[in-house]
N, CA, C and O of each residue as an XYZ file, in Angstrom:
828
protein
N      25.613     -8.037     -5.992
C      24.576     -8.314     -4.999
C      23.434     -9.057     -5.663
O      23.407     -9.200     -6.885
N      22.482     -9.536     -4.854
C      21.298    -10.194     -5.376
C      20.067     -9.556     -4.755
O      20.083     -9.180     -3.583
N      19.010     -9.435     -5.528
C      17.788     -8.807     -5.049
C      16.675     -9.832     -5.009
O      16.599    -10.720     -5.858
N      15.799     -9.699     -3.999
C      14.696    -10.639     -3.849
C      13.582    -10.305     -4.822
O      13.270     -9.134     -5.040
N      12.992    -11.315     -5.396
C      11.835    -11.143     -6.255
C      10.840    -12.239     -5.919
O      11.099    -13.079     -5.057
N       9.695    -12.231     -6.604
C       8.679    -13.240     -6.319
C       9.123    -14.625     -6.766
O       8.604    -15.634     -6.289
N      10.091    -14.673     -7.690
C      10.585    -15.943     -8.181
C      12.004    -16.187     -7.707
O      12.353    -15.825     -6.583
N      12.839    -16.805     -8.560
C      14.220    -17.074     -8.174
C      14.995    -15.784     -7.967
O      14.573    -14.719     -8.416
N      16.137    -15.884     -7.282
C      16.993    -14.728     -7.084
C      17.518    -14.247     -8.429
O      17.916    -15.035     -9.286
N      17.506    -12.911     -8.586
C      17.981    -12.318     -9.828
C      19.174    -11.439     -9.521
O      19.088    -10.552     -8.672
N      20.283    -11.670    -10.197
C      21.492    -10.909     -9.956
C      21.398     -9.533    -10.613
O      20.964     -9.410    -11.758
N      21.808     -8.506     -9.878
C      21.882     -7.159    -10.431
C      23.242     -6.582    -10.080
O      23.875     -7.009     -9.115
N      23.684     -5.624    -10.855
C      25.032     -5.104    -10.666
C      25.114     -4.069     -9.570
O      26.200     -3.828     -9.044
N      24.009     -3.448     -9.205
C      24.039     -2.423     -8.169
C      22.653     -2.215     -7.592
O      21.646     -2.545     -8.218
N      22.616     -1.659     -6.383
C      21.336     -1.320     -5.765
C      20.583     -0.297     -6.596
O      19.369     -0.400     -6.769
N      21.305      0.693     -7.113
C      20.652      1.730     -7.911
C      19.960      1.122     -9.129
O      18.842      1.508     -9.470
N      20.626      0.173     -9.781
C      20.036     -0.483    -10.944
C      18.771     -1.236    -10.551
O      17.758     -1.176    -11.248
N      18.842     -1.954     -9.411
C      17.679     -2.699     -8.950
C      16.516     -1.761     -8.645
O      15.393     -1.996     -9.091
N      16.782     -0.699     -7.887
C      15.716      0.228     -7.516
C      15.147      0.944     -8.738
O      13.943      1.192     -8.810
N      16.005      1.276     -9.694
C      15.520      1.943    -10.909
C      14.562      1.049    -11.669
O      13.476      1.479    -12.058
N      14.965     -0.199    -11.881
C      14.122     -1.126    -12.643
C      12.845     -1.488    -11.878
O      11.759     -1.537    -12.457
N      12.985     -1.741    -10.574
C      11.835     -2.145     -9.771
C      10.826     -1.007     -9.649
O       9.622     -1.227     -9.782
N      11.313      0.207     -9.398
C      10.393      1.334     -9.241
C       9.730      1.688    -10.563
O       8.549      2.033    -10.596
N      10.481      1.603    -11.642
C       9.896      1.890    -12.953
C       8.789      0.885    -13.266
O       7.719      1.262    -13.745
N       9.052     -0.399    -12.992
C       8.050     -1.431    -13.251
C       6.810     -1.220    -12.391
O       5.685     -1.372    -12.867
N       7.018     -0.869    -11.120
C       5.888     -0.609    -10.227
C       5.106      0.609    -10.701
O       3.876      0.626    -10.642
N       5.822      1.626    -11.170
C       5.149      2.820    -11.667
C       4.296      2.540    -12.885
O       3.196      3.077    -13.016
N       4.799      1.701    -13.777
C       4.027      1.328    -14.963
C       2.784      0.554    -14.541
O       1.687      0.808    -15.038
N       2.961     -0.391    -13.625
C       1.833     -1.200    -13.158
C       0.784     -0.347    -12.448
O      -0.417     -0.586    -12.569
N       1.265      0.658    -11.701
C       0.352      1.531    -10.966
C      -0.167      2.699    -11.819
O      -0.957      3.522    -11.355
N       0.299      2.750    -13.080
C      -0.054      3.865    -13.969
C       0.318      5.209    -13.342
O      -0.456      6.166    -13.354
N       1.518      5.240    -12.802
C       2.035      6.420    -12.127
C       2.655      7.358    -13.152
O       3.671      7.030    -13.766
N       2.057      8.504    -13.335
C       2.517      9.486    -14.314
C       3.377     10.528    -13.610
O       2.853     11.471    -13.017
N       4.706     10.358    -13.673
C       5.630     11.298    -13.046
C       6.733     11.660    -14.026
O       7.006     10.931    -14.979
N       7.363     12.804    -13.771
C       8.450     13.250    -14.622
C       9.723     12.460    -14.379
O       9.869     11.801    -13.350
N      10.633     12.531    -15.324
C      11.895     11.787    -15.224
C      12.701     12.226    -14.004
O      13.333     11.401    -13.344
N      12.677     13.534    -13.703
C      13.441     14.018    -12.556
C      12.875     13.479    -11.243
O      13.631     13.187    -10.315
N      11.564     13.346    -11.161
C      10.948     12.796     -9.954
C      11.327     11.327     -9.812
O      11.639     10.872     -8.711
N      11.304     10.588    -10.904
C      11.698      9.176    -10.852
C      13.146      9.034    -10.406
O      13.464      8.158     -9.602
N      14.023      9.887    -10.920
C      15.420      9.851    -10.511
C      15.566     10.193     -9.032
O      16.394      9.609     -8.334
N      14.767     11.132     -8.564
C      14.799     11.519     -7.149
C      14.452     10.324     -6.274
O      15.121     10.071     -5.272
N      13.407      9.587     -6.647
C      12.982      8.430     -5.862
C      14.053      7.348     -5.862
O      14.342      6.759     -4.821
N      14.639      7.086     -7.019
C      15.689      6.070     -7.102
C      16.874      6.460     -6.229
O      17.433      5.616     -5.528
N      17.262      7.730     -6.267
C      18.353      8.204     -5.414
C      17.995      8.058     -3.939
O      18.826      7.657     -3.124
N      16.749      8.386     -3.607
C      16.292      8.276     -2.224
C      16.392      6.831     -1.731
O      16.886      6.581     -0.631
N      15.928      5.892     -2.533
C      15.974      4.484     -2.154
C      17.410      4.002     -2.000
O      17.726      3.246     -1.081
N      18.270      4.442     -2.898
C      19.667      4.029     -2.851
C      20.356      4.555     -1.600
O      21.092      3.824     -0.939
N      20.117      5.826     -1.276
C      20.732      6.435     -0.097
C      20.227      5.788      1.179
O      21.022      5.452      2.057
N      18.903      5.604      1.297
C      18.330      5.066      2.525
C      18.509      3.566      2.660
O      18.140      2.995      3.686
N      19.067      2.912      1.649
C      19.404      1.500      1.802
C      20.559      1.332      2.786
O      20.808      0.230      3.276
N      21.261      2.422      3.073
C      22.308      2.430      4.099
C      21.691      2.903      5.408
O      21.151      4.007      5.476
N      21.766      2.091      6.432
C      21.122      2.399      7.709
C      21.588      3.725      8.280
O      20.797      4.454      8.880
N      22.871      4.050      8.101
C      23.390      5.274      8.690
C      22.784      6.528      8.071
O      22.819      7.602      8.671
N      22.224      6.387      6.860
C      21.581      7.529      6.218
C      20.155      7.717      6.718
O      19.667      8.845      6.789
N      19.487      6.627      7.063
C      18.101      6.694      7.522
C      18.010      6.984      9.013
O      17.193      7.800      9.442
N      18.847      6.318      9.803
C      18.789      6.463     11.254
C      19.755      7.558     11.727
O      20.760      7.844     11.076
N      19.428      8.151     12.856
C      20.270      9.179     13.447
C      20.793      8.679     14.788
O      20.067      8.013     15.526
N      22.061      8.997     15.112
C      22.639      8.509     16.374
C      21.999      9.201     17.583
O      21.794     10.415     17.580
N      21.691      8.417     18.604
C      21.170      8.933     19.868
C      21.895      8.216     21.001
O      22.538      7.195     20.756
N      21.810      8.718     22.237
C      22.467      8.047     23.363
C      22.019      6.604     23.548
O      22.774      5.778     24.060
N      20.779      6.295     23.128
C      20.270      4.932     23.277
C      20.409      4.100     22.007
O      19.864      3.001     21.915
N      21.144      4.631     21.025
C      21.360      3.900     19.784
C      20.716      4.589     18.589
O      19.984      5.564     18.757
N      20.982      4.090     17.381
C      20.425      4.702     16.164
C      18.899      4.639     16.148
O      18.311      3.592     16.418
N      18.263      5.767     15.828
C      16.807      5.824     15.761
C      16.371      6.781     14.662
O      17.149      7.617     14.201
N      15.118      6.645     14.251
C      14.525      7.601     13.337
C      13.806      8.649     14.175
O      12.939      8.320     14.984
N      14.163      9.885     13.981
C      13.573     10.968     14.765
C      12.078     11.078     14.463
O      11.687     10.979     13.300
N      11.235     11.279     15.472
C       9.804     11.453     15.227
C       9.530     12.570     14.231
O      10.214     13.593     14.235
N       8.532     12.374     13.380
C       8.235     13.362     12.343
C       7.881     14.718     12.940
O       8.243     15.754     12.383
N       7.178     14.719     14.066
C       6.810     15.988     14.707
C       8.060     16.761     15.121
O       8.083     17.989     15.042
N       9.094     16.054     15.559
C      10.344     16.715     15.930
C      11.031     17.295     14.692
O      11.586     18.393     14.740
N      10.989     16.557     13.594
C      11.569     17.063     12.352
C      10.865     18.339     11.899
O      11.507     19.295     11.463
N       9.542     18.338     12.008
C       8.774     19.514     11.606
C       9.104     20.702     12.498
O       9.244     21.824     12.011
N       9.229     20.463     13.799
C       9.576     21.536     14.729
C      10.951     22.107     14.411
O      11.160     23.317     14.483
N      11.889     21.226     14.058
C      13.230     21.689     13.692
C      13.189     22.549     12.437
O      13.902     23.548     12.337
N      12.356     22.160     11.483
C      12.225     22.947     10.247
C      11.647     24.326     10.542
O      12.116     25.331     10.008
N      10.626     24.367     11.394
C       9.984     25.645     11.710
C      10.903     26.560     12.510
O      10.818     27.783     12.400
N      11.791     25.962     13.324
C      12.694     26.743     14.174
C      14.083     26.905     13.569
O      14.988     27.418     14.229
N      14.262     26.481     12.338
C      15.580     26.545     11.699
C      16.088     27.986     11.641
O      15.318     28.896     11.333
N      17.362     28.204     11.931
C      17.917     29.569     11.977
C      18.089     30.223     10.610
O      18.143     31.449     10.515
N      18.176     29.424      9.556
C      18.373     29.973      8.212
C      17.416     29.322      7.238
O      16.840     28.272      7.522
N      17.252     29.945      6.096
C      16.372     29.409      5.059
C      16.886     28.070      4.546
O      16.111     27.141      4.320
N      18.198     27.981      4.364
C      18.791     26.738      3.862
C      18.587     25.603      4.863
O      18.268     24.478      4.477
N      18.774     25.904      6.154
C      18.580     24.884      7.181
C      17.121     24.425      7.204
O      16.843     23.241      7.397
N      16.196     25.356      7.008
C      14.782     24.996      6.985
C      14.479     24.091      5.794
O      13.741     23.115      5.925
N      15.045     24.411      4.639
C      14.823     23.594      3.455
C      15.377     22.185      3.646
O      14.744     21.209      3.242
N      16.542     22.077      4.253
C      17.138     20.761      4.490
C      16.277     19.940      5.439
O      16.105     18.736      5.244
N      15.733     20.594      6.472
C      14.885     19.883      7.426
C      13.585     19.424      6.787
O      13.112     18.321      7.057
N      13.008     20.267      5.942
C      11.778     19.896      5.240
C      12.029     18.742      4.282
O      11.204     17.836      4.166
N      13.168     18.773      3.596
C      13.495     17.682      2.677
C      13.674     16.375      3.448
O      13.197     15.324      3.018
N      14.358     16.445      4.580
C      14.554     15.246      5.407
C      13.210     14.693      5.869
O      12.998     13.481      5.846
N      12.307     15.567      6.285
C      10.979     15.143      6.730
C      10.218     14.467      5.596
O       9.621     13.407      5.787
N      10.240     15.076      4.424
C       9.555     14.484      3.276
C      10.155     13.157      2.874
O       9.429     12.200      2.605
N      11.474     13.088      2.831
C      12.159     11.867      2.401
C      11.906     10.702      3.358
O      11.587      9.593      2.928
N      12.050     10.960      4.648
C      11.861      9.897      5.637
C      10.411      9.421      5.637
O      10.142      8.222      5.704
N       9.481     10.370      5.560
C       8.058     10.009      5.547
C       7.738      9.119      4.355
O       7.041      8.114      4.494
N       8.245      9.487      3.188
C       7.974      8.723      1.975
C       8.587      7.329      2.050
O       7.943      6.342      1.696
N       9.816      7.253      2.506
C      10.496      5.959      2.566
C       9.819      5.016      3.563
O       9.596      3.844      3.261
N       9.496      5.528      4.747
C       8.879      4.675      5.764
C       7.491      4.233      5.327
O       7.154      3.055      5.442
N       6.681      5.162      4.826
C       5.330      4.805      4.378
C       5.378      3.849      3.197
O       4.517      2.979      3.065
N       6.386      4.004      2.334
C       6.482      3.171      1.148
C       7.070      1.801      1.392
O       6.634      0.822      0.785
N       8.065      1.713      2.279
C       8.785      0.456      2.435
C       8.405     -0.339      3.677
O       8.682     -1.536      3.748
N       7.777      0.303      4.653
C       7.446     -0.415      5.882
C       5.991     -0.220      6.276
O       5.711      0.099      7.431
N       5.051     -0.403      5.341
C       3.638     -0.157      5.675
C       3.095     -1.101      6.732
O       2.195     -0.730      7.485
N       3.633     -2.335      6.801
C       3.117     -3.297      7.778
C       3.498     -2.928      9.201
O       2.845     -3.357     10.153
N       4.559     -2.130      9.353
C       4.985     -1.752     10.703
C       3.973     -0.852     11.389
O       3.950     -0.778     12.618
N       3.124     -0.155     10.610
C       2.158      0.756     11.215
C       1.070      0.010     11.984
O       0.414      0.590     12.849
N       0.876     -1.260     11.677
C      -0.145     -2.033     12.386
C       0.187     -2.164     13.864
O      -0.693     -2.459     14.673
N       1.459     -1.947     14.229
C       1.883     -2.069     15.622
C       2.078     -0.711     16.276
O       2.541     -0.636     17.415
N       1.733      0.367     15.573
C       2.003      1.712     16.070
C       0.719      2.524     16.207
O      -0.289      2.244     15.559
N       0.783      3.530     17.063
C      -0.336      4.453     17.207
C      -0.391      5.414     16.020
O      -1.471      5.834     15.606
N       0.774      5.760     15.478
C       0.847      6.655     14.325
C       0.693      5.829     13.061
O       1.410      4.846     12.874
N      -0.234      6.214     12.191
C      -0.559      5.394     11.034
C       0.049      5.965      9.759
O       0.660      7.033      9.758
N      -0.139      5.211      8.666
C       0.467      5.575      7.398
C      -0.078      6.909      6.881
O       0.655      7.663      6.241
N      -1.354      7.212      7.149
C      -1.914      8.465      6.647
C      -1.254      9.674      7.297
O      -1.199     10.750      6.702
N      -0.756      9.499      8.514
C      -0.016     10.566      9.187
C       1.286     10.851      8.442
O       1.644     12.008      8.226
N       1.989      9.792      8.053
C       3.231      9.959      7.296
C       2.953     10.600      5.934
O       3.734     11.426      5.460
N       1.851     10.222      5.318
C       1.498     10.796      4.020
C       1.217     12.286      4.157
O       1.663     13.087      3.335
N       0.482     12.652      5.191
C       0.162     14.068      5.412
C       1.413     14.875      5.739
O       1.608     15.966      5.203
N       2.255     14.346      6.610
C       3.467     15.064      7.011
C       4.453     15.176      5.852
O       5.012     16.246      5.607
N       4.664     14.078      5.146
C       5.618     14.085      4.042
C       5.156     14.943      2.887
O       5.931     15.727      2.339
N       3.880     14.796      2.511
C       3.352     15.609      1.426
C       3.372     17.084      1.768
O       3.674     17.923      0.919
N       3.046     17.403      3.023
C       3.082     18.794      3.465
C       4.484     19.371      3.445
O       4.682     20.530      3.079
N       5.463     18.555      3.844
C       6.858     19.013      3.852
C       7.345     19.309      2.439
O       7.969     20.342      2.198
N       7.063     18.406      1.510
C       7.462     18.638      0.122
C       6.755     19.862     -0.452
O       7.355     20.640     -1.194
N       5.478     20.032     -0.107
C       4.741     21.191     -0.596
C       5.322     22.491     -0.086
O       5.469     23.445     -0.850
N       5.657     22.545      1.204
C       6.268     23.742      1.786
C       7.631     24.007      1.161
O       7.999     25.153      0.901
N       8.373     22.930      0.926
C       9.693     23.064      0.311
C       9.572     23.639     -1.098
O      10.366     24.492     -1.495
N       8.590     23.177     -1.841
C       8.374     23.695     -3.194
C       8.049     25.184     -3.156
O       8.525     25.948     -3.997
N       7.246     25.594     -2.189
C       6.865     27.007     -2.070
C       8.074     27.891     -1.764
O       8.202     28.985     -2.314
N       8.962     27.415     -0.883
C      10.111     28.230     -0.485
C      11.167     28.330     -1.574
O      12.032     29.205     -1.520
N      11.106     27.427     -2.579
C      12.145     27.397     -3.610
C      11.662     27.917     -4.955
O      12.370     27.784     -5.954
N      10.485     28.501     -5.002
C       9.924     28.966     -6.267
C      10.839     29.984     -6.960
O      10.986     29.948     -8.182
N      11.437     30.867     -6.209
C      12.288     31.907     -6.803
C      13.736     31.459     -6.957
O      14.360     31.707     -7.988
N      14.270     30.796     -5.928
C      15.694     30.442     -5.961
C      15.992     29.229     -6.832
O      17.088     29.114     -7.381
N      15.034     28.330     -6.964
C      15.265     27.128     -7.773
C      13.978     26.596     -8.346
O      13.484     25.569     -7.880
N      13.414     27.254     -9.343
C      12.097     26.850     -9.877
C      12.053     25.425    -10.422
O      11.014     24.769    -10.347
N      13.164     24.939    -10.968
C      13.171     23.582    -11.533
C      13.046     22.529    -10.436
O      12.223     21.619    -10.536
N      13.866     22.653     -9.387
C      13.783     21.687     -8.293
C      12.498     21.884     -7.503
O      11.967     20.935     -6.927
N      11.990     23.133     -7.476
C      10.711     23.393     -6.803
C       9.598     22.598     -7.478
O       8.698     22.086     -6.812
N       9.665     22.499     -8.797
C       8.654     21.745     -9.549
C       8.710     20.260     -9.189
O       7.676     19.593     -9.146
N       9.909     19.744     -8.933
C      10.060     18.343     -8.533
C       9.400     18.110     -7.186
O       8.665     17.139     -7.003
N       9.666     19.011     -6.237
C       9.072     18.859     -4.905
C       7.559     19.036     -4.949
O       6.834     18.377     -4.205
N       7.083     19.920     -5.816
C       5.644     20.118     -5.956
C       4.975     18.842     -6.467
O       3.882     18.489     -6.024
N       5.637     18.149     -7.405
C       5.075     16.897     -7.927
C       5.136     15.792     -6.878
O       4.224     14.972     -6.778
N       6.212     15.773     -6.097
C       6.312     14.808     -5.012
C       5.181     15.007     -4.008
O       4.606     14.040     -3.508
N       4.871     16.259     -3.719
C       3.789     16.560     -2.779
C       2.437     16.157     -3.347
O       1.621     15.551     -2.653
N       2.206     16.489     -4.595
C       0.906     16.240     -5.228
C       0.622     14.747     -5.390
O      -0.525     14.317     -5.278
N       1.670     13.955     -5.654
C       1.493     12.534     -5.953
C       2.059     11.633     -4.858
O       2.430     10.487     -5.112
N       2.120     12.166     -3.638
C       2.735     11.437     -2.530
C       2.065     10.082     -2.310
O       2.749      9.067     -2.178
N       0.734     10.061     -2.270
C       0.012      8.804     -2.045
C       0.310      7.776     -3.142
O       0.526      6.599     -2.850
N       0.320      8.217     -4.390
C       0.586      7.298     -5.495
C       2.024      6.783     -5.451
O       2.289      5.633     -5.800
N       2.943      7.639     -5.022
C       4.327      7.215     -4.884
C       4.451      6.163     -3.771
O       5.205      5.199     -3.904
N       3.713      6.354     -2.686
C       3.709      5.371     -1.605
C       3.211      4.026     -2.120
O       3.777      2.984     -1.789
N       2.158      4.045     -2.924
C       1.630      2.802     -3.496
C       2.689      2.089     -4.336
O       2.851      0.873     -4.241
N       3.404      2.854     -5.154
C       4.434      2.256     -6.003
C       5.564      1.680     -5.170
O       6.067      0.598     -5.470
N       5.967      2.392     -4.127
C       7.033      1.896     -3.258
C       6.573      0.672     -2.469
O       7.369     -0.228     -2.203
N       5.291      0.632     -2.091
C       4.755     -0.564     -1.448
C       4.942     -1.779     -2.340
O       5.279     -2.861     -1.860
N       4.726     -1.604     -3.627
C       4.852     -2.724     -4.570
C       6.304     -3.175     -4.681
O       6.583     -4.372     -4.745
N       7.224     -2.219     -4.705
C       8.641     -2.577     -4.735
C       9.005     -3.362     -3.478
O       9.722     -4.361     -3.540
N       8.500     -2.896     -2.338
C       8.816     -3.530     -1.060
C       8.272     -4.945     -0.952
O       8.881     -5.800     -0.308
N       7.126     -5.196     -1.583
C       6.437     -6.465     -1.384
C       6.637     -7.468     -2.516
O       5.827     -8.380     -2.682
N       7.688     -7.312     -3.282
C       7.926     -8.218     -4.402
C       8.008     -9.671     -3.960
O       7.620    -10.570     -4.706
N       8.507     -9.906     -2.761
C       8.653    -11.294     -2.307
C       7.796    -11.576     -1.082
O       8.072    -12.494     -0.310
N       6.742    -10.764     -0.917
C       5.941    -10.890      0.298
C       4.563    -11.461     -0.013
O       3.930    -11.056     -0.988
N       4.090    -12.405      0.814
C       2.749    -12.981      0.675
C       1.857    -12.431      1.779
O       2.272    -12.343      2.934
N       0.644    -12.066      1.426
C      -0.274    -11.462      2.386
C      -0.904    -12.493      3.320
O      -1.387    -13.532      2.869
N      -0.896    -12.204      4.618
C      -1.594    -13.012      5.603
C      -2.971    -12.403      5.835
O      -3.288    -11.339      5.305
N      -3.782    -13.088      6.631
C      -5.113    -12.556      6.939
C      -5.019    -11.193      7.607
O      -5.826    -10.305      7.332
N      -4.030    -11.025      8.488
C      -3.858     -9.740      9.173
C      -3.512     -8.651      8.166
O      -3.994     -7.524      8.271
N      -2.676     -8.993      7.191
C      -2.292     -8.009      6.182
C      -3.483     -7.620      5.307
O      -3.584     -6.472      4.875
N      -4.369     -8.551      5.047
C      -5.557     -8.252      4.252
C      -6.424     -7.231      4.977
O      -6.924     -6.286      4.367
N      -6.600     -7.426      6.277
C      -7.344     -6.456      7.073
C      -6.639     -5.108      7.071
O      -7.273     -4.052      7.064
N      -5.322     -5.170      7.077
C      -4.533     -3.933      7.066
C      -4.723     -3.180      5.750
O      -4.829     -1.953      5.753
N      -4.768     -3.894      4.635
C      -5.000     -3.256      3.344
C      -6.358     -2.561      3.328
O      -6.503     -1.473      2.772
N      -7.339     -3.196      3.937
C      -8.678     -2.597      4.021
C      -8.626     -1.309      4.838
O      -9.244     -0.308      4.475
N      -7.883     -1.343      5.942
C      -7.760     -0.162      6.804
C      -7.058      0.978      6.067
O      -7.469      2.134      6.158
N      -5.990      0.636      5.335
C      -5.270      1.659      4.574
C      -6.177      2.277      3.518
O      -6.180      3.492      3.319
N      -6.956      1.416      2.836
C      -7.877      1.936      1.817
C      -8.900      2.887      2.436
O      -9.200      3.932      1.858
N      -9.434      2.537      3.599
C     -10.406      3.394      4.267
C      -9.816      4.761      4.598
O     -10.485      5.785      4.460
N      -8.563      4.770      5.034
C      -7.961      6.009      5.527
C      -7.380      6.875      4.422
O      -7.398      8.102      4.526
N      -6.863      6.255      3.363
C      -6.137      7.027      2.347
C      -6.737      6.938      0.956
O      -6.397      7.741      0.087
N      -7.633      5.968      0.728
C      -8.176      5.785     -0.613
C      -7.183      5.180     -1.578
O      -7.324      5.338     -2.790
N      -6.167      4.480     -1.055
C      -5.122      3.898     -1.884
C      -5.694      2.969     -2.952
O      -6.357      1.982     -2.635
N      -5.437      3.287     -4.204
C      -5.907      2.435     -5.296
C      -5.185      1.094     -5.294
O      -5.736      0.075     -5.708
N      -3.948      1.114     -4.823
C      -3.198     -0.134     -4.776
C      -3.822     -1.095     -3.762
O      -3.997     -2.279     -4.051
N      -4.154     -0.588     -2.582
C      -4.791     -1.428     -1.569
C      -6.125     -1.956     -2.074
O      -6.473     -3.111     -1.831
N      -6.872     -1.107     -2.780
C      -8.148     -1.529     -3.353
C      -7.929     -2.643     -4.370
O      -8.699     -3.601     -4.428
N      -6.875     -2.511     -5.171
C      -6.569     -3.532     -6.169
C      -6.176     -4.855     -5.544
O      -6.565     -5.914     -6.035
N      -5.398     -4.806     -4.451
C      -5.005     -6.028     -3.751
C      -6.241     -6.742     -3.207
O      -6.379     -7.959     -3.338
N      -7.131     -5.973     -2.598
C      -8.352     -6.558     -2.050
C      -9.208     -7.173     -3.149
O      -9.768     -8.255     -2.973
N      -9.310     -6.477     -4.293
C     -10.103     -6.993     -5.405
C      -9.511     -8.295     -5.929
O     -10.247     -9.226     -6.257
N      -8.182     -8.364     -6.007
C      -7.509     -9.576     -6.466
C      -7.800    -10.753     -5.542
O      -7.877    -11.903     -5.974
N      -7.960    -10.434     -4.260
C      -8.245    -11.472     -3.270
C      -9.730    -11.766     -3.144
O     -10.146    -12.539     -2.280
N     -10.542    -11.138     -4.022
C     -11.971    -11.391     -4.024
C     -12.740    -10.613     -2.979
O     -13.835    -11.014     -2.585
N     -12.174     -9.494     -2.522
C     -12.811     -8.690     -1.482
C     -13.276     -7.366     -2.073
O     -12.483     -6.664     -2.700
N     -14.524     -7.016     -1.890
C     -15.079     -5.754     -2.355
C     -15.332     -4.866     -1.132
O     -16.357     -5.023     -0.469
N     -14.427     -3.943     -0.821
C     -14.577     -3.145      0.396
C     -15.665     -2.089      0.268
O     -15.985     -1.640     -0.833
N     -16.223     -1.702      1.394
C     -17.220     -0.624      1.445
C     -16.800      0.341      2.526
O     -16.183     -0.054      3.515
N     -17.138      1.628      2.340
C     -16.793      2.642      3.327
C     -17.644      2.502      4.573
O     -18.828      2.174      4.509
N     -17.014      2.756      5.702
C     -17.750      2.812      6.954
C     -18.139      4.265      7.227
O     -17.464      5.187      6.769
N     -19.198      4.464      7.953
C     -19.617      5.820      8.316
C     -18.509      6.473      9.129
O     -18.000      5.896     10.090
N     -18.144      7.695      8.725
C     -17.113      8.421      9.467
C     -15.712      8.151      8.999
O     -14.763      8.670      9.587
N     -15.540      7.347      7.946
C     -14.183      7.110      7.440
C     -13.636      8.379      6.839
O     -14.398      9.217      6.359
N     -12.312      8.535      6.859
C     -11.686      9.792      6.456
C     -11.771     10.031      4.958
O     -11.921     11.166      4.504
N     -11.673      8.935      4.190
C     -11.606      9.093      2.725
C     -12.972      8.847      2.118
O     -13.677      7.910      2.492
N     -13.327      9.691      1.190
C     -14.557      9.507      0.436
C     -14.242      9.642     -1.040
O     -13.486     10.534     -1.423
N     -14.804      8.776     -1.885
C     -14.585      8.877     -3.329
C     -15.360     10.052     -3.870
O     -15.317     10.319     -5.071
């Protein structure tokens, strides 16, 4: 296969190899301090969700991504502990992937990226709590995913935008994301473009 980059097409032997190298490079650039198991988790997540059938769920009207609120309700109403853990993991994974790889799509939606960050981070945090006794090692991975969810989104944004050029609308969008989440990556993009953002009264994020 071939993967898109800012320059010429670069051949890679597999999607996993591409995602591993791209995410690692983005993590270094973003100064993302995560454990090896967390990095492997993200690479696996990207590889799995590169297949549409893994991300979308079949419905009578065609494949769709289930609303996050519905996923959370399913987790809370799950009949068994294992089913609840699976639902929480699905909620965290989908939230992270969508917020990381499709940030521009939120400009057309009522639900914004900070909602996905809150839902996904909360799901991973709850999952870590429920697995403290049965699987402390994997619980630690989910705890780190929850704690660094925003930074992981920033790194995935960079992977997603390797071949993307910002328009004026996207610049405004970066400003909006920075206001709502305090994203250091969005702040860096604005600074590179010669823009020094300032907080508005009543904005959600404060330094």
